[in-house]
C-alpha positions as CSV (number, residue, x, y, z in Angstrom):
1,X,-1.7,151.2,117.1
2,X,1.3,148.9,117.7
3,X,2.7,146.2,115.8
4,X,2.4,142.8,117.3
5,X,5.9,140.9,116.7
6,X,6.2,137.1,116.4
7,X,9.1,137.1,119.0
8,X,6.2,139.6,121.5
9,X,4.2,137.2,121.1
10,X,5.5,134.5,121.7
11,X,7.3,135.6,124.8
12,X,3.9,137.2,125.7
13,X,2.6,133.6,125.2
14,X,4.9,131.4,127.8
15,X,4.5,134.3,130.3
16,X,0.9,133.4,130.1
17,X,1.6,129.7,130.7
18,X,3.7,130.4,133.3
19,X,2.3,132.8,135.2
20,X,-1.3,131.2,134.7
21,X,-1.4,128.0,133.2
22,X,-3.3,129.4,129.3
23,X,-2.3,130.0,125.9
24,X,-3.3,133.2,124.3
25,X,-5.3,129.9,122.0
26,X,-6.7,128.9,125.5
27,X,-8.3,132.5,126.4
28,X,-9.3,133.4,123.0
29,X,-6.8,136.2,122.1
30,X,-7.1,137.8,119.2
31,X,-4.6,140.9,117.5
32,X,-7.0,143.2,118.7
33,X,-7.6,142.0,121.8
34,X,-3.2,141.8,122.2
35,X,-3.0,145.1,120.6
36,X,-4.4,146.3,124.5
37,X,-1.2,145.3,126.5
38,X,1.6,145.4,123.4
39,X,2.4,148.7,124.7
40,X,4.3,146.7,127.3
41,X,6.8,144.2,127.2
42,X,5.5,140.7,127.4
43,X,5.9,139.7,130.7
44,X,4.7,142.7,131.9
45,X,2.2,142.2,130.0
46,X,1.2,138.7,130.6
47,X,0.6,139.7,134.2
48,X,-1.7,142.7,133.1
49,X,-3.9,140.4,131.8
50,X,-4.3,138.5,134.5
51,X,-4.6,141.2,136.4
52,X,-7.2,142.9,134.5
53,X,-9.2,139.3,133.6
54,X,-8.2,138.4,138.1
55,X,-6.1,134.9,136.5
56,X,-5.2,132.9,139.2
57,X,-1.2,132.8,139.0
58,X,0.0,129.5,139.0
59,X,3.6,129.7,139.5
60,X,3.3,131.6,143.5
61,X,3.0,127.7,145.0
62,X,0.7,127.5,147.9
63,X,-0.6,129.5,150.0
């Protein structure tokens, strides 16, 4: 199992906020759930999480 560092968690949380306007607390993510994404860079992990859960991105503006 990949270790989740505070630095990784902070960067993942920042990416979630930037792309989806949610936090790990909002999503109710535990270390077990985060470990599924911990092998990715934080931004890639946040984007993959959003795709996995069909989240709407807020950073793309109106279409």
